[in-house]
N, C-alpha and C positions, 0 to 999 in steps of 0.2 A: 668398122672398116668393114671392109668386100670381102664375104671368106674364096683362097683358090679351090675351086673345085675338087673333090675327092678323085684320085685315081685311088679306085680296085683295085689287084695284082693274084693275081689262083694263085690257094698256096692251100694246105693239110692240117685237116684239127683231128688228133686221136685220142679218142674217149675209151671210159673208164671200161669199156663191153667190151673193147678190142676193132672198134668200129676204126676206120678214117676214112675225114667227110676233107670232104670238095669244099674247098668257102674263097673264097678272093677276103683279104686285108688292105685299110686302109686304114690310113689316119687325117685329122683335123688339128692344122693351130691356131692354139686362138692364148691369147694373154693372161697370162700370170696373173697380176692389177689389169681388173678389168677399174675403168675401160679401155684404157688404153695404155699400161706399160710395156714397158719395152721388152723385158723378160717375155717374153713365148715359149708356150712345153704345149708335145703332142700327145692327144686323144689317140689312142689305140681300137681298132674294132675291128669289128671278125664280122663280113655279109655276107647270107648260104643267101641265096637269091632265090625270086618265085620262082616251084617246077613248073609254074603254064600262068600262062597270063594274070598280072597284073592287077585284081579287080578291087583294091581301094591303098594309101598312101601307105609307104613303111613303117614295121611297126617296129620301135628302139626298144631292146631291153635291158633294168636297168637292174643291176641287181643289188640286196642290202649289201648292206654292216653296219654301217657306211663305212668301202676299205675294201667287200667285198670283189670280182674278175667275172665279171659276164662271161665278157668268153670265158674262162677256168669254168664255171657253171654250167655250160654244155657240153664235157666231159665228162655230167652226170646223169646217169636216161634219166633220170624222175624227170631234168629239165628240156632237154634233147628233145621227147618223142613232145613235146607240148610247141619246144620250135618247128620240128618237121610240122604239126600239122597247120602251125600260122605260115610255112612257107610253102604252101598248100593253093596260098593269095593273092599272097603278099613278098616281098622280099624283105627279111626279119634282118636288124643290123646289130646286135653285140658290145655295148657299146660301155665299153672304161672306162668311168669317169676319172675324170683328175685326180691325181693320187693315188690310184688303186688301178690294181692289177699291171699291166703292160705299156703304160699311157704315165706321161709325169707326172709330176716330180716323182723318185724314186720316198717316199717315204717309209720302205718298208724296216725293223727297231729288233736286236737282237733281244732275247731275253729278260728280262731281268736277274740280276741275283737277288741268288736266295740265303738267308742265311737263319740258324739255327730257332729263331725268334718270330720270322718272318710274316708266320699263318697264322702264331698264336692272337695274331685280333686284324682287328683293322686299323687301327695304327698304323703294324705296320707293311701288313698287308698294301697300305697307302703308300711310306716310308719306300717302297721297292719300287712301285712304280715312277716316283716323283723322283727317285737317282735317275731309274732313264730314259726318265725325262731330262735332267740335265746330263746324260752323258749321250746325247745323240740332239740334241737341240742346235747348242755349240756350231753344230758337223753338218747340220740342215741351211743353216743362216750364212755359216760360209761359204756354206754355194750358194750363196742368193737365192733360196728359193725365202718369197715371201707366204709364211704359214697360215697367214691369213685370210690365203689365199683359196685354201681348203672350206669353205664350205657351200649348204646348196640354191644361196644366192648367184654363187659362181658357177655351181654345173650348169645350175637355169637356163643361166641365161650360152653358157654351154650349149645345148643342143638350140636354144632357138640358131645360135652360128650354125651345128650342122646340121639344121635345115637347110639353110641358103646355099655349104655350100654341097649341099646333095642334089640344090633346082627344085627342094619341091618345094612349097605355099605352103601344104601343111604335113606333117608326122603324125601318124599312134604312136603310145605308150602303153608298154608295161611294166610296172614302176614292183618289184614284191620287198618287200621289206624295210629297211629309208627308203628302198627303192619309189614305194610310195610316198613318203615322206619328198622326198627331190624331186618326182608326178605332180604330186597336189602344189609344188611355189612351183613347179612353170604353171599350172593353171588359172597359179593368179598371174603372173612375169606379162606369160605371154600365152593368152587363154587361142587366141584371133591364129596359131601357129598348128594347132593342136586343130587335129579330125575329129578321133574320141582317145579314149585313155582306160587301158584297166587296171584296178591293182589289189593283189595278191597280198593280203592284210590291210586295215587301214592305220598308219602310222602319219592322222589330222598334227597338224601346224604347231599344236602345243605338247602330244603327245608323246612325246621322249623320252624324259623322260615314265616312269611305269609308276601307275596307283598298283596297294600293298594292296588292295582289298582286289581286285583284279589276282589278282598274283595268289592270294584268296581261295577266291573263288576255284580258280586252275585246280589248287592243291586237293580241294573238299570234292570235285569233281572225280579228281586219279587216284584219292582213298574209297569213293564209295564202289572204283572202277574192278582196286585192289580187296574189299572184298567180298562183290561178288565173283568175282574169280579164284579167290585165292583164298579165300574164307576168314579174309586178315581184314577185322573194322580195327586191330588200331598204328595203323598210320600214322598221322596226325600228334596222338599223343606220345606215339616212340617218339618223332621226333623231334617233337614238346623235348625231352624227356635226354636226351642224347645232348641236345644244345646247354641244358642247366647243366650238364653232367661240365660239359667242355667251359663252357662257361668260368670253371673251379681249376676244373684239370684236365687241360692240352692233351690229348694227348701223344704221343710220341712215334715217328716212324721212318724208313728210308725209302727215300725222292730225289735218286737224278744222285750216288753218291754220298749223299749226306742226311747228317740225322735230321730230324725236323718233328718241332713241334704241333701243335692242325688244334686249335682255337675254333668255340662254334661259330664265331662269320666265318670261319671260310669254311665251312663248312654248307652252312645256311649259301653264301654269297652259289657255292658250286651246283648247294639244289638246288637257285634262281635261274643255272645257269640249262641246267635241264631242262625241267619243270615247264617247257614249253612244245620241244619236240618228241619229236616220237623215236630220232634214233636211242636219246636220253633218258627220259622219265622211266620207262621201265623196269628200267634196274633204282631206281629207289627206295621197294618195299628189302632188294636185297641189298644195301648198304646200308641205311639205321637198320637192318631186323639182324644185322654182322656187327653194327658198333656196338648195340644192344651187349648183346655176344662177349667185346670183347673184341674184335679186330678186325685187320684194317687193312687189308690186301684188297679189299672192294673201295676205299679208301683214299688209299695211294693210286691205283691205275685213273682214277676222277679227279686228283690232283692232278697227276700230269700231264692229265690232256687242258687243266685249267690252267697248267701254266707255264703250255707248252701256244694258250692263244692273250698270255699277255704280253705275247710276241706279237702283235697285232700289229698293222701300219701304224702311225703316228695320227693318219685322216681319219680313221673309228674316235678319237678327243679333239681333234682338232671341229670338224665334222657337226658331232654330234655337243660340242660345247657351245660352236657358236647356233643352235636352233637352243636349245637352252630351254627353263618351263619358268613359264609366270610365278608371279606370286602367291597367286591367290591359287594354284595347283600345287606348288609348293607348299604349302599348305595345309593342301588336303595332303599330301606324302610325308610329311613328322606326323599330321591328325594322327594319323590308319595307321603309319606303320608300328605300334609297338603291340599292339592287339589279332596281329599277324604271326604267323609262323615265322615266316621268315625274313620278318619284319621290312630294311628295307634297303636289302642285297645286291637286289633283285637292279639298284640304280647304283652300283659301284662302280667306277669311281669318281660319278657326278654328285653333283659339280666339285667337290671340292680338286679333284687334276687340274684342273681352268690354270691353278699356281703356275702346275709346272711344262702346260699347252694352250697357251693364253685366245682364244678366242678370238674370232671378230664381233665385233657386236653387232649383229643383227637390228637394235631397238625390237623395244615389245610390239612395235606393229607386226611382224612378224607372227608372232606366234596368236596373233586369233585369229577368227574365225574364217574358212574358202567357201561361199558363195558361188555358180557359176551355171549354165546351164548347158557346160560344156554336158555330151553322151558319155557317161563314167560306169563303168561295171567292178563291183569292187564283188571279189570272189574268198569268204571268209572260210576259218576252221573252229568248225564248234569241242579241238581241242588244244584250240593255239590260245599257251595263255601272252602268248607276248603283243597279238593283238589281236583282242579278241573281239565275236566279232561285235561285241553289244558297242562296243569303243566306234565300228564302221556306223552300227543304228543309229547309236544318239546324231550324228553326223552329214546321212543321209537324204536328208529333211533340208539342206543348203543345195541340196542337186535336184530338182527339176530331172530331169533324165538318166539323173541317177538309180541303180536295182542291186540290190545284192544280191549274188548263187552261194550259197552256202552246202559245204562239203561236211557233211558228218560223218565222226570221230579224223576227220584228218588235225592232226601236228601246225603248230606253223611252219617247219620244213616240208611239211602232203600236200600243197595246194595245185599245186600244178602237175599231185600223179593221175586224176581220174582221168577217163580217158572224154565225158562230160564234159568235163571243165573244159578240153578241149576246143568239143565245138562251141560250149557257149563265145569262146575267145574270138573262131572266126567268125560265128551269126555276127558277135554287139559287131566287129570290126567293120565286117561287110552290111553291118547296119538293117539287119533281118527280125524280124519278129522269132523270138526264143523260144524253141524246142524244149531244151529242158530246162528247166526249172531249178533243181539241184544234183547233185550224185553222194552218194555214197564209201568208202570206203570201211577193209572189216576193221573192226575192235579190236587197237594193237594191246599185243598180247605184255601182260607183265611177270619175269625174269622169280622163278622160282623159286623157297623163302628158303633151303632145306641147304644150300650151299652152306658149304667150311671151309673160305682162303685158307 
């Protein structure tokens, strides 16, 4: 179906640091159920027009999650500075994928209901998310929403339609975290529509569920930093001891007006959401040291954030569920988990959540390795526990025009912070020889251990 040209209108975008950006807003209408379903949805975007002559095709930014909003990410200075560098050479489009941000369908969820024993076990946590699915799914289906249409294959086809509607033979992509997974899917399906691609992190076609061994290596790296900075070499041992105690004796605390029991699984899951990001993992030593002393204030605040995160859009469950996991990778995950401090908590609630949010079956071929001649730049952070650098190195051999740009001390949320990364992105999209091979951020600073909650 031919796509109507996108009509962009002047707009403003406020940022977290008090700026008001002059931008343009537009939307793309696509079939919800591809290839030619009767129901259509509107995908919204913000365009930051080039500040001078456009020297390469437009750059489309794909946020992670899945379920996050590219438009919302632009409100944060660490991302906005990168977008502003890119608009020095071309248009930058902040594209909210289907089911994300300002685009349709609106799949936002309300927080799950918590009971006293919800956080006492993995079964309790899963039951809360299943109840949440049973509450919301019928409402979405009554609205005529095709929930299985929210997956990386259909989203990649949206990008081909976006190129058509922009009147562009080719576009450029920057994919962050899950956005890298979507960008790689688009390379496989629509290579001819892509000029150049950059990935922040590398989530390959079979990388959606994480390897416990990668999580363990990240924790060992963090434990060494804690030893050097705080003079405390017992982080991993304390984590194991606290987990063992909570396995048999869940701790009680007050959370949002309720008394809850918290067991080892909830703590492992909380730690697994912290271990890859620098705005969370500096608190890990204080969390476990306080629990060892019988204090729960740090844990309560962490769980408050975790439970708020469970109100993420259903797009997260449907999209990652569709990406899935090969049988070989699942066997590896299950074999590695028992020897790791956090076991397999990093992958909760997959694959079990598929019962509540049945995803589209993309088939085993979706998870096969991708090989392409597309010019590819992969930005990796040495402290990224979610998409670790080794994950990219293992797969870059299939990209003869690909290279890795390593950022020392960057965690999963830091890969666009360094100005040298902005320079590398601009050079990459212009096809210039690189003048910078890597970047370095300051070492993250861990919180002291003398806090009394």
